[in-house]
C-alpha positions, 0 to 999 in steps of 0.5 A, spaced: 723 405 418 728 401 412 724 400 405 723 392 404 725 390 398 720 389 393 719 382 390 721 380 384 717 376 379 717 369 382 716 372 389 723 372 392 726 378 395 729 383 390 736 382 394 736 375 393 733 375 386 738 375 380 735 380 375 729 375 375 734 372 369 732 364 368 737 359 365 736 353 362 742 349 360 741 344 354 745 339 351 747 341 344 746 334 342 739 333 344 732 332 342 729 338 345 735 343 343 735 340 335 727 342 336 728 349 339 732 351 333 728 348 328 722 352 330 727 358 331 730 358 325 722 357 322 720 363 325 726 367 323 723 365 315 716 367 317 719 374 319 723 375 314 717 374 309 713 378 313 719 384 312 718 382 305 711 383 304 711 389 307 717 393 303 713 390 297 707 393 299 
């Protein structure tokens, strides 16, 4: 008896799932894109601050 493909993370079959990778196309001039970039830069700054604190004990 052949094995059935394992279900992917969103309920489809593994053979039809592209590695369960989801993509969302964003317009680089849109408000959502600008907010996302701003948020990522804020996170980056926070991580740099934590890294500096660890390095400085």
